[in-house]
SEVEX-981543 format. One record per residue: residue number from 1; x, y, z of N, C-alpha, C, O in turn; residue in three letters. Coordinates in steps of 0.05 Angstrom, whole numbers. Last residue first. Example, Ala and Ser with C-alpha at 12.3 -4.5 7.8 and 13.67 -1.06 7.14 Angstrom:
BEGIN
(rec 2, (257, -45, 142), (273, -21, 143), (258, 1, 157), (268, 23, 161), 'ser')
(rec 1, (264, -114, 156), (246, -90, 156), (264, -66, 156), (285, -66, 169), 'ala')
This chain:
BEGIN
(rec 79, (-483, -104, -139), (-458, -118, -148), (-449, -143, -144), (-427, -150, -153), 'gly')
(rec 78, (-521, -72, -128), (-516, -90, -106), (-493, -107, -116), (-484, -125, -101), 'asn')
(rec 77, (-518, -45, -180), (-515, -27, -154), (-510, -49, -132), (-492, -43, -116), 'gln')
(rec 76, (-536, -86, -212), (-510, -74, -217), (-503, -61, -191), (-481, -66, -182), 'leu')
(rec 75, (-588, -88, -192), (-570, -115, -192), (-540, -105, -195), (-522, -116, -181), 'ser')
(rec 74, (-612, -42, -206), (-608, -47, -176), (-585, -72, -175), (-567, -73, -158), 'lys')
(rec 73, (-610, -42, -262), (-595, -21, -247), (-589, -29, -221), (-566, -25, -211), 'ala')
(rec 72, (-647, -87, -271), (-619, -88, -278), (-599, -68, -265), (-576, -74, -258), 'gln')
(rec 71, (-693, -65, -249), (-680, -88, -236), (-653, -94, -245), (-637, -106, -231), 'ala')
(rec 70, (-703, -22, -282), (-696, -17, -253), (-686, -39, -240), (-670, -37, -221), 'gln')
(rec 69, (-710, -52, -331), (-689, -33, -328), (-679, -26, -300), (-656, -24, -294), 'ile')
(rec 68, (-759, -76, -313), (-736, -95, -323), (-709, -75, -320), (-690, -82, -307), 'glu')
(rec 67, (-791, -35, -306), (-785, -53, -286), (-759, -67, -290), (-741, -69, -273), 'ala')
(rec 66, (-798, -14, -355), (-786, 3, -338), (-777, -18, -311), (-757, -14, -298), 'lys')
(rec 65, (-778, -66, -403), (-797, -49, -389), (-783, -31, -367), (-759, -35, -362), 'thr')
(rec 64, (-743, -67, -466), (-742, -69, -436), (-763, -56, -423), (-768, -33, -431), 'asp')
(rec 63, (-739, -54, -516), (-763, -70, -510), (-765, -75, -481), (-785, -85, -472), 'asn')
(rec 62, (-726, 15, -536), (-719, -9, -523), (-740, -24, -517), (-762, -13, -513), 'thr')
(rec 61, (-708, 55, -593), (-727, 43, -575), (-714, 22, -557), (-692, 13, -563), 'phe')
(rec 60, (-664, 74, -624), (-692, 87, -623), (-710, 80, -603), (-726, 97, -596), 'gly')
(rec 59, (-617, 55, -625), (-636, 36, -637), (-662, 49, -637), (-681, 39, -647), 'ser')
(rec 58, (-588, 101, -604), (-581, 89, -631), (-601, 72, -641), (-605, 72, -665), 'glu')
(rec 57, (-613, 103, -553), (-615, 126, -575), (-607, 115, -601), (-622, 121, -620), 'glu')
(rec 56, (-597, 54, -530), (-626, 60, -534), (-628, 83, -553), (-646, 81, -570), 'ala')
(rec 55, (-541, 61, -527), (-550, 38, -542), (-582, 46, -547), (-591, 42, -569), 'lys')
(rec 54, (-539, 105, -491), (-529, 106, -518), (-540, 86, -537), (-547, 93, -559), 'asp')
(rec 53, (-564, 82, -443), (-574, 102, -458), (-566, 107, -488), (-582, 111, -506), 'leu')
(rec 52, (-527, 41, -433), (-553, 36, -440), (-569, 58, -454), (-584, 53, -472), 'lys')
(rec 51, (-480, 74, -425), (-480, 54, -449), (-508, 47, -452), (-515, 46, -476), 'ala')
(rec 50, (-498, 104, -380), (-493, 118, -404), (-491, 98, -426), (-501, 105, -448), 'arg')
(rec 49, (-501, 62, -342), (-526, 75, -351), (-522, 92, -377), (-540, 94, -393), 'ile')
(rec 48, (-449, 46, -340), (-467, 27, -347), (-493, 42, -357), (-505, 35, -378), 'trp')
(rec 47, (-425, 95, -318), (-417, 81, -345), (-437, 63, -357), (-443, 64, -380), 'asp')
(rec 46, (-450, 93, -270), (-457, 115, -289), (-447, 106, -315), (-461, 110, -335), 'leu')
(rec 45, (-425, 47, -245), (-456, 48, -248), (-463, 70, -271), (-480, 65, -288), 'glu')
(rec 44, (-374, 64, -246), (-381, 41, -258), (-410, 42, -264), (-418, 37, -287), 'ile')
(rec 43, (-379, 108, -211), (-368, 112, -237), (-377, 91, -257), (-385, 96, -279), 'his')
(rec 42, (-394, 80, -162), (-412, 101, -177), (-402, 106, -206), (-419, 106, -224), 'gln')
(rec 41, (-345, 55, -150), (-369, 37, -159), (-392, 60, -173), (-406, 54, -193), 'lys')
(rec 40, (-313, 98, -144), (-306, 82, -164), (-331, 65, -172), (-337, 60, -196), 'arg')
(rec 39, (-339, 119, -95), (-336, 135, -120), (-329, 118, -146), (-340, 123, -168), 'ala')
(rec 38, (-329, 78, -61), (-355, 88, -68), (-356, 103, -93), (-372, 98, -110), 'gln')
(rec 37, (-274, 78, -56), (-287, 54, -65), (-316, 61, -75), (-325, 51, -95), 'arg')
(rec 36, (-267, 131, -35), (-254, 126, -64), (-270, 101, -75), (-279, 100, -98), 'ile')
(rec 35, (-292, 124, 17), (-299, 143, -4), (-292, 139, -32), (-308, 143, -50), 'leu')
(rec 34, (-254, 86, 38), (-284, 77, 32), (-296, 97, 10), (-306, 89, -11), 'asp')
(rec 33, (-206, 114, 38), (-209, 91, 22), (-235, 82, 13), (-241, 73, -9), 'asn')
(rec 32, (-225, 152, 78), (-216, 160, 50), (-216, 139, 30), (-225, 144, 8), 'ile')
(rec 31, (-232, 118, 122), (-252, 135, 113), (-246, 141, 82), (-262, 135, 65), 'val')
(rec 30, (-179, 99, 127), (-200, 78, 122), (-224, 95, 111), (-236, 87, 91), 'glu')
(rec 29, (-153, 146, 140), (-145, 130, 118), (-168, 111, 110), (-174, 109, 86), 'ser')
(rec 28, (-173, 158, 191), (-178, 178, 170), (-175, 158, 140), (-192, 156, 122), 'lys')
(rec 27, (-195, 97, 222), (-174, 119, 217), (-185, 134, 194), (-202, 126, 179), 'ser')
(rec 26, (-236, 64, 235), (-214, 65, 253), (-194, 84, 249), (-177, 89, 267), 'ser')
(rec 25, (-306, 81, 231), (-282, 76, 217), (-258, 78, 238), (-260, 93, 257), 'tyr')
(rec 24, (-345, 90, 272), (-350, 76, 244), (-328, 67, 228), (-330, 48, 212), 'glu')
(rec 23, (-330, 118, 316), (-321, 88, 313), (-331, 75, 290), (-328, 50, 288), 'gln')
(rec 22, (-334, 172, 317), (-361, 156, 319), (-353, 126, 318), (-371, 110, 318), 'ser')
(rec 21, (-284, 186, 303), (-295, 190, 333), (-320, 172, 339), (-324, 161, 360), 'asp')
(rec 20, (-285, 181, 248), (-266, 164, 263), (-277, 164, 294), (-278, 143, 307), 'val')
(rec 19, (-320, 222, 234), (-324, 195, 226), (-308, 177, 243), (-319, 157, 251), 'gln')
(rec 18, (-297, 266, 254), (-322, 257, 266), (-331, 231, 260), (-346, 218, 274), 'thr')
(rec 17, (-252, 270, 224), (-250, 264, 252), (-274, 253, 264), (-274, 234, 280), 'lys')
(rec 16, (-278, 285, 176), (-262, 259, 178), (-259, 250, 208), (-263, 227, 215), 'leu')
(rec 15, (-300, 335, 190), (-320, 312, 183), (-304, 286, 187), (-314, 266, 198), 'trp')
(rec 14, (-254, 363, 198), (-270, 357, 223), (-289, 338, 216), (-297, 323, 234), 'glu')
(rec 13, (-231, 362, 146), (-216, 349, 166), (-234, 342, 194), (-230, 323, 208), 'asp')
(rec 12, (-269, 396, 121), (-269, 367, 114), (-252, 352, 134), (-259, 329, 139), 'asn')
(rec 11, (-265, 445, 150), (-289, 429, 151), (-287, 397, 141), (-300, 379, 152), 'pro')
(rec 10, (-207, 455, 134), (-216, 451, 163), (-245, 436, 164), (-247, 415, 178), 'lys')
(rec 9, (-186, 417, 81), (-197, 439, 91), (-205, 434, 118), (-208, 411, 125), 'thr')
(rec 8, (-127, 376, 78), (-155, 379, 80), (-163, 408, 87), (-147, 422, 100), 'phe')
(rec 7, (-73, 344, 44), (-83, 368, 63), (-112, 371, 57), (-120, 370, 34), 'thr')
(rec 6, (-35, 286, 44), (-51, 305, 34), (-63, 322, 54), (-64, 315, 78), 'ile')
(rec 5, (12, 238, 29), (9, 261, 45), (-11, 281, 32), (-5, 291, 10), 'ser')
(rec 4, (13, 169, 24), (10, 194, 9), (2, 214, 34), (-10, 207, 54), 'gln')
(rec 3, (37, 105, 11), (32, 126, 32), (31, 151, 18), (48, 155, 0), 'arg')
(rec 2, (12, 43, -17), (28, 67, -19), (18, 86, 2), (-5, 86, 11), 'ser')
(rec 1, (16, -26, 1), (0, 0, 0), (19, 25, -1), (39, 27, 13), 'met')
């Protein structure tokens, strides 16, 4: 694991401290790593949605129902 030195604004540093103080996380690094994991997962989900939208726009329509699209999105989210 690589080591980094970063600087936070006061409000962000206080928020990080609150997360650790609440014992939800054991360190600021753990909070940051979790936020990065969440951002990466969100990026994957957005890419999937964009690809579906691009495909739908190219074909002009989709045969998937609203419920099917929602189920697919939820299964991706639950990963």
